[in-house]
N, C-alpha and C positions, 0 to 999 in steps of 0.2 A: 504494500500500500504506500501511496505517496500523497503528500499534501500539496494541493494546487490552489492557487489564488483564483477565485471566480472573478473574471474581469467585469462582469455585469453587476453582481451584488456586492462585491468586495469582501466576501466571506471566504475563509479557508475551508476547503472541502477535501475530505479523504476519499480517494478513488483508487481503484485497482487499475493500473496502467495497462491498456490494451493498445494494439497498433493504432487505433483511431484516436487515442489520447496522447500520442507522442508527436511532437512537432519539432522540426529542425530549427535550430537557431543559426544565426549568421556565423557564430564561432562555437566550436564544441566546448562543453563543460569539461572540467578536469576528469580524466579517465575516458574521454571520448564520448560521453553521454550527450544526447541532444534533446533531453526532456525539457519542455517548456514549463514555466511556472504559471501560465495563463490558460484558462479554458476558453476556447474559441466558440464562435457561433455553431460550427459543425459539431464540436464536442458537446455543446448544450443540446443540440438536436438529437444526437446519438444517445445521450443520457436521458432523453425525454423531458428536459428542462426548458426546451424552446420548440416552437413549431416553424415550419418553413416560411409561413407568412409573416413571421416576426423579423425577417432579415432586414426589412426597411427600417425597423426600429433600431437595430444595431448600427446600421449605416448612419442614421440620423444622429444617434448619440455619439458616434465616432466623430462626425463633423462638428458637433457641439463641443467636443473635447471632454465629455464626461466619462468616456471609456476608451481603452486602448492607447493610453499615453505612450508616446514613443514608438508606436507600432504603425506599420502601413495598414491600410484598410484590409487588404487581402490576408494579412497575417491575423488580424482580429477575427476575420471570418473563418480562418483555418484553411484557406485555399492556396494551392500552388499558383505560380504565375500563369500557367496554362489554363488551370481551372478558372481563375479570375477573369482572364480574357474571354473565355467561353461564356461565363456568366454575364459579363458586361455586354456581349453580343446578343445573348439570348437568356434573359432572366429566368425563364422556366428551366434552364439547365441545372439549377440548384437541386431539383428533384433527382436528376441523374447522378449528380455529384454525391448527394447524401446516400442514395441507394447503393452506389458503388462502395462507399465507406462501410455501410452496413454489411456488405458482403465481403469485407476485409480486402477490398481492392486498395492497393497502395497508390496514393496520389502521384501524379507525374511530378518528378523532381523539379524544383524551382531554382 
């Protein structure tokens, strides 16, 4: 189990890390680990704490500066660069992105 900071509610949450809850950082942590300390929109969806239609709320709050300090929007959402471009071109692609993650599909590396 690992403690992650919930980027939306600001609470510490204990979760069992699964591939869907592991995010790459720009620099590896000591020992080569890439575990992020922030739960993303996709993490919240997979955990049942958010629904797909809430993505606009996350985007709005990111623009307001209330969540995701120091993060790119795609990082807060939990998307690779390729997934983010696909979602920007077709917002309904979020359904496919989430479905792929539920089926343990590894996101395209960013």
